[in-house]
N, C-alpha and C positions, 0 to 999 in steps of 0.2 A: 296706338302705339304709344308706349311710356317714352317720356321725352326725359333725358338727361337733367340733373338738378341745375346745371348751370344756365338752362333755359326756360326748365318747367313754369318757372314764375311770372314768365313774361306772359302767358296767357292771360293772366289778370290785369297786363297792362295793354293789352288790346291786340297783341299779334296773333295774327291768325294761325290756327293749327295746321295749315298746308305749309305756311314757311318753316313753323316748328319739326313738323314731320319731315321735311327736306333737309334740315339742319343735322337733323339726330342722325337719318340716312348717310349723309356726306361725312359726319363725324365718325360714326362705327368705320365706314370704308376708308377713310384716311389716317384713323387713330388719332384724332386732335381733338379738343374743345369743341361742342357743339356752337358756344359762344363766339368761338375765333371763325366759324365758317360763317355765321350770320355776320358778324363785323367784316372780314377779310373780302366776303363777295359782294358786299354793299348792300346787303338785304335788310339790314338796319343801321341806324346811326350808332357811332361808339358813344357819343354822348348820351344817346337816349338809354343805352343799353346800362351804362354804369350809374345814371339818376336811379333806373328801376331798382337796380341791385342795392343801392345804397337804402330806397325806400323799403326793401325787402328786408335787410338787415338793420333796420332803423338807426341806420349811423348817418356821418355827414358825408357830403360829396363836396370834393372840392373841383372847381372848375376854373378857376382862374388861378388865383394868389395863394400861397401857404410858406409859412416861416419853417425851414428845416434846422435841426439842432446845429450851431456852429463846430467846425471841427469834423464832420462827419465824413466818411468815406465814400466818395461819390461813385468808385468802382463796385463797391460792396452792394451799394443800394441800387445801382444798376443792374447787378446781377440778380437780387434777390426780390428786386421789385418793391421793395420796402425801405423807407427812410424814417430816422426817427424826428419827430415834429420838436419845434421849440416851444419848451413848455411855459417860459415866459410869454409868448404871444399867441399860442394857440390852445384851445380847450380840449385837444386831444393828442394822446402820446406818440401814435404811429400812421403813417400816410402808406397806403397801399395801392397797387396797381394790378390785382390780381387776374388771371385768366385760366380758363381749362379747369386742369386739376386744383389749381389753389382757389379757384370759385367754389368747387365742389367742397373743398375743405372748410372753408369759410362758411359755408351755408350749414355743413353738418354742425358747427358749433354754435350756431344760432347767434341771437340776439346778445346773449350772455358773452360769447367768445368775440363779438366785434365791438365791445365795448371800449371807450378810449382810442377807438380806430376810426379814421376817415379812409374812404376809398376815394380814387380819380381814374381817368381814363389812362391808359400807358401813354399817350402821347404828352398829354398833360404831366404826367408823373416824370419823363424823359426831360422835358423842357424845365421843369422846377429843379430837377437834381443837377443839370447842367448850369443853370443860372446861378444856384447856391454854391456849385464848384468849379465856377469858371476858371478862376485863377489856378488852381491845380490841374485842371484840365488843359488849360494853356500851355503849363508848363511842362506836362506829360507828353503833349502832343509835339512839343518842340526838343524836348531833353530826355525823354526815357531811355533811348537808346545810348546815348552819351553816358548817362549816369550808371546804366547797367554795365556798359564796356565802352571806354572813350575810344579806344583803338579801332571799334567798329564804325566810327561815325565820320562824315566827312567835315565835320566842325570839330574835329580832336585838335587840342593844341599842340601834339606832336606833328601835325601835317601842316601846320599854318604857313611854313616855306615851301611847301612841294609846289604850288603852281609857280614860283619863282625858280625853283630849281630846275623844273620841267623847261621852263622858256628857255633858260641856260642852256639847258643841256640839248633842247630842240635846234637853237641857234648855232650849238656847236656840231652838230651832225650837219645841218644844211651847211656850215663853212666846211666843213670835211669833204662835201660832195661837189662844191663849187672849186675846192682848191687847186692850184697849181702845182703841189708839192704830190710827187706820185705818191711818197709814203703816206701822208695823210689820206691821200684819197685810197688809197688801196686799203688802209686800215677801216675808214668808214664803211667803204664797199662791201668788206669783209663781215663788218658788224650787221650792216643791214641786211645783208643776204643770209645771213644765218637767222636774222629776227625774222624776216618775210617766210623763209622755208620753214621755220616752225608752226608760225600759223597758215600754210599752203598744206602743211602736211597732216593738221588737226581738220582744215577744212575737207580735204579730199578723204580722211579717212570716214566723216560724218557723210559725206556723199555715197560713199562705198557702200556704208552701212545702214542709210536711210532707208527704211523698209516701206514696202506698198501699203497704202492702208487696210488695216486688219479687221476683221470682224468683230464689232464691240462686243464688250459683255453683256448679258442678259439683262433688260429693262427690270430695275425693282418695282414691286407692286406699291401701289398709291400708300398703304399704311405703314410701307417700309422706308419709303422716301425722307430723308432727314429735312429739318428745317434749315433754309437757305435764306442768307443775307446778302444782298446785292448792296455797295457803296457807290455812287455815283459823284465824285466830285467834279463842282463845277464854278465857272467865274465867266461871266459875261457871255451866258450861252442862250439868251432868251430867244434867238433865232431857231435853234434848234430843239426848244424844248417840246414842243407839243410831238415831233418827229420821235424824240426819244423816249416819250411815255407812249406812243403807239409801239415802238419796237419793244420796250418790256412788257406791254400788256399783249403781245402777241406770242411771248414765253408760254410753254407746256407746262406748266408747275400749279400744283394745288396752292390756291391763293393763301388759303389756312396756314401753310407752312412756309410762306414767303414775306419777307420785309424788304423794304427798300429805304435807304438812307441817302438822301440827296444833301450833300455838304455844299452850303453856300457861303462866301465870305460875307462879313457883317454889313458891307456898303454895296453888296450885290442886289439891290431891290429889284432891279428890272427882271432879272432872273425868276425870282421870287414870284412877281408877279405874273409873269409868262407860264410858270409851270401850274399857279391855281386857276388860270384862265382855261388851261387846257385840260383841265379836271385830274387832280391827283387822287389816284386810288386809294383806299382805306388800307391798304399796306403799308403806303409811302408816309414818309416823314421827313419834312425840311429839317435839316440840322446847321444850324449858323454856328460856323468856326468862331471862337472867341477870339478878340484882337491878339495879336501877337506876332513874334517873327520867328521863322520865314514864312511869306507867304507863298508857300508852295503846294502842289498836290500832295505830295507824300504827308506834309503836317495835317492837311484836310482829311486824308485818311486814317491817320492816327485819331483825331477828333472823333472819328465814327466807330474807330475799333471797340471801344468800352460799350456802347451801345448795342452790339451785334448779339443776338440771341440764337443765329443758325449754328448749327453743327458746321456746316460748309457757308463759305462766305467767298464772293465773287466780286472783280472791280469792272464796272464798265464806263468808259467816257462818253461824254454827251451826244456824240456824232454816231455812236455805236449802233450796228443792228445785228445782233447775233443771232443764230438759227434758231427756231422755238424750241427744238428739243435739245440744245444747249446743256440746260442744268439737269438735265433727266438722264444724260450722257455722261456727265461727269459726278453723279451721285452713283451711279451703275459702276464707273471706272473705281472712284475711291472704295466703293465696298468691295469689289475683286483685288483691292491692290494690298502691300503690305501697310502696316500701322505707320510706318516712317516715313511715306510718301506723303510730302508736306503740300505739293502744289502739283496743279495740272494746268500746263498753258495751253489753252485752245488756239489754233491757227487762225491767222490774221489774214484778211485780203483785203486788196485795195479795189472799191467798187467805181471808182471814177477814174480809170486810167486812159479811157479815151478823151479825157478833156483836155489834156494838155502833154507837153512834150516829158514834162517833169512828173506828172502823176503816172505817164506810163512807165518811166523808168523806176518810180516808187513801187508801181504794181509787181514788177519784174522782180526787184529787192526782196519784196516781201514774199514772193513765191518761191525763191530760192532759199530764203530764211527758214519760214515758218512751215512750209511743203517740204523741204528737204533736209536742210543743214539741223535744225534744231530736231528734229525727228530722228536723225542718225546720231547726234549727242546723246539723246535722251536713251536710244537703242544700245549705245556702248556704256550707258552708266557715267558719263562724263558730265561734270557741271554745265549749265547752260544759262545765260543772261534771258530774263524772263521778259515779255513785251510789256507794253505798258497799260495794256487791257487785257479784259478775259483770261486774268490769273485766277483759279479755282483753289481753295486754301481749305485746310481741315484748322477751323479757327482756333480750336486748342494750341496746335502747333506755331502758328502765326504768331499767338500771344508769348508762347514759351522765347520766339527768339525776339520778342519786344517791338515787333510791328515794323513799320517803314523809318528810315533814316529820312528825318523832315529835312536835312540839310544837302542831301543828294538830289539832283536835279534829272537824273534816270534812277529813280529810287528802284523800278523793276528789275535792271541789271544788278544794283546792288544784292537786292533780296535774293535772288536765284543764287550768287555766290555765297552769301550768308548761310543760306541754307545748307549748301555744299560744306561748309568751313565748320557747321555745327553738327553735320551728321545726318540731316533730312535729305531725301530723294526729291528729284523733279523730273515730270514726265509730260509727256504730250498728249492731247485731247483730240480726239478726231472730230472736231465739229469746229465751225467756223464762226468768226465775228468779222463783218463787213465794215470797212471804214472808208473815208474820204481821204484823199492826199490833198495837199497842198497844190494849188495849181499856178500860183504866180510865183516868181522868184523870191520876194521878200518873204511870204510867208515858208516857202521850203528853207530858205536860208537860216531864218529864225529857229524854225524848227530842229533842224540837221544841226544848228551850232547847239543847240542846248542839249542836244542827245550826247554830242563830241563832248561836250564840257562834263556831263554827268559821267560817259565812261572814263574821262580822264581822273575824274574824284575816285570812281569806283575802282581804278585800277591802283591809285596812290593809296587806298584803304586796303586792297587784297595785297599789297607789297609790304606790308607793317608785319614783321616777324616772320619771315618766310620760313626759318627753319623748324619752328614750332608748327607752321601750318602745313609744312611736307609731312611731318612725322603724324598729324590730325587727319587729312585725308588721303594721303597717299602719293607718292612722286607722279604716278601718271596722272590722277586728277587734276594736281596740282599744275603740272606742266600743260595740261591740255585749256584748263582755265586762264592761265597766263600767256600761254599763246594765243588764246582767242580773245582775250580783252586788249593784247598789245597790237595786235594784228588791226582791230578796228581803230586805235589811235594811230599807231605808226603808219600804216598804209595809205590814208587819205593826207598825211603831213609829209611823208618823205615820197611816196610812190611817183607823182609827176617827175620829181626830179632825179630820182633814181632811173625813171624810164628814159627820160634825155640823156642822160651819161650812158646809160645801156646801148641807145641807137648810135650815141656818137662813138663808142669804142666799138660797136658793130660795123659801123661804116668806115669810119677813119682809124682807128686803132688796132690792137692786135688781139681781139676778142677771138676771133676765128684762128690766129695764127702766134700762140702764144711763144714766148721767146726762152723761157725757163720754166722749170717744174713749179715756182712760185705761183706764176703769171699762169700757169695751167691751171692749178687750184682754184686762183681767181677765177678764170675763163669757165671753169665747170659750174661753181657755185651761181655764176650771172645767168649763163644759160638754163642752169636747174630752175632758177627763180623766174626766168622769162617764159620756159615751157610749161612748168606747171602750175606757174602763177596763173597763166593764161586757162589752162585748163580748170583752176580752180575757180575761176571767174565764171566761166561759160558753162562747164559741166551741171552745176546746181541749177542754173540759170535757165536751161534747157529742159531739164527735168520738171524744175518748178513749172515752166509755163506747162509742160504736157499735163502735170497733175492739177493745175488750176485751170487750165481749159483757155490760156492765154495764146493769143495769135503773133506772129513775128510781124513787123512792121517797119517801112522805112526809117522810120524814125531811130532805128538801131542803130545809124550811121551818126547820130548825135551822141554815142558812148563815149567818146574821149572829151566830149565837152561836158557831159555829165561828173565823169571822173576829176575833171579838173574844177568843176565847182565843188563836189567833196572837199577836194584841198582846199580850196576857199574857205568853206563851211569850217574844217578843222583848224585851220591859222586864228580865224575869228574866235573860235571855243578856245583856244589857248589864252587868246588875248583877254577875254570875258573871264577867264579862270583866275586871272590874276588881279581884273579891276572888279568882278562883279561876280564873284563865285557863287552865291547863292540865289542870284536874280534867276525867275523862272519866267522864260520868253513863251507870252501866251500866244497859242496857235488858233486864230480866229477860224469859226465854222459856219457853214450856211445850210440852212435846211435845201435837200436835194427835192429837185421837181419832181423826180419819180416817188417820191416818200410823202408827199405834201399834201395828198388828198384829206380832204376835211371828215372824211368820214371816219367814225369810230375815234374821235377825238377826245371825246369829252366822256369822262366815265361815268356820270351820271346818267347817260342814257344808256351806256351799257349795262349798268347795275340794273335798272329797269327791265331790261329785256330778260336779264339773269332770273329777275323774280317773277317776271311771266311764266317763264319756262319753269320755275319752281312751283309756280300755283297751279301749272297745267299736268304736273307728274302725277301719275297716279299712284 
């Protein structure tokens, strides 16, 4: 068998013909470089390959440090895998990290073409470029969106007083609900009734339109699968590091077309040690975020975005366990969709709903949202807030909207609405990622308060220049997005007080026997909120339980207490928005016992098995 040029020279370096034959076959089958197969499947070390390539080209091989030219464009260097060296400090002009076709071109030029060039492994090149451009990378990760359009960022100067105005507004509404004045109470009740009815209407429409799981598009051939980047932001996740790598290792996707960027904060050495101890696969790279503010998940994502080589990109959290076929399903769905479809949201499901009453209601909420409501919104072509994980993107469109807002603590909801504002579509993916919900009150309250604080930030951004927005995305889409986001915030804030007033008027007031036409109108609105609101709460939950296979439990009697806790979280979020608007409340994760088996943890052992199979393949 004739070996491709990018690996043929390895025979002289002692690599056996069986491994070269295996790589050549896999490369043709997957339409990738044979060198990428050898390295990604762990059959040879990346450092060994690039040292051998340097000897073949008779050029320098950089394995540690190199000085790059001052003022270079780190984004352009990462895209091209080429950077200009500092001529005053290095004896070469260019530093390159070639792979696949680039290696072929370089070999075709021979030693003459490689003169004044040094090569290095891609991970070393990435680290050198990030180190040399760390100041620009840090600034871009924090402020790229606000520089592109300050009105799209939660850190916009125009929004600095939004939180204080929101507190004043919330207290005014609350005072109106508790007022003794019948006129003020009537006005407040009318306002909240119309607000709630709008959200209820959108939710019921989504429920009615929610489709049953459809037949997925045909899978793509191996050679037609696009390159895929996984970004995993982590902070203090040493306890689940091994579990996460097992989950990623279980994904069914060609390793030569896959890359994993794990983003850590500069002081999180414990997680870095745990990841290395668990055995990082060759397609994985630890990226240390440069120092800077804010220390949030979206900023970490922005740090990794310039490094992504994949045509498609997805986000996984440290505790996630995606279904093995999720990447293939997303690739097939994107191939069958319009080019303007920017994102597919996988369905999220809670895997530990039986561990506490809080996680049980968490599981019910996820089933209603990701198995019923969001698919319904997508079927209607309406904007939908994304979940915080398992979002699959077209990388070029994600870059076109300037990535994530580093200052929004629910960057997922913000990005989903920004896609709609800029004319891009968001759909649902019929594949699931399993997560763990907080089981204790402190963890649950911290996470839920952060979510609600982020929804408040997102709503404040969305309300900027409403007339222009209506013209841009249309009145229906604008109404649906505004109603859905407003109900996510106003429902927990005012819902319990509204319910108490509703029960009082039902038992002691004239709700069932209004005395005049005005009171009749108020009564009709209040009864409509009560009747249809209950339906909008229960119906999606029942359907979601059926689709997700969840069973009813006596814990359902604690539903009113759970709704009251949501209100506590909302008021805490409003307070945090005024005092600590950009602080990211960390949710602690622990490895699940059912996923803590010791087998298949260490990648070198798996690579040895792959190598043995390759050697035994005829």
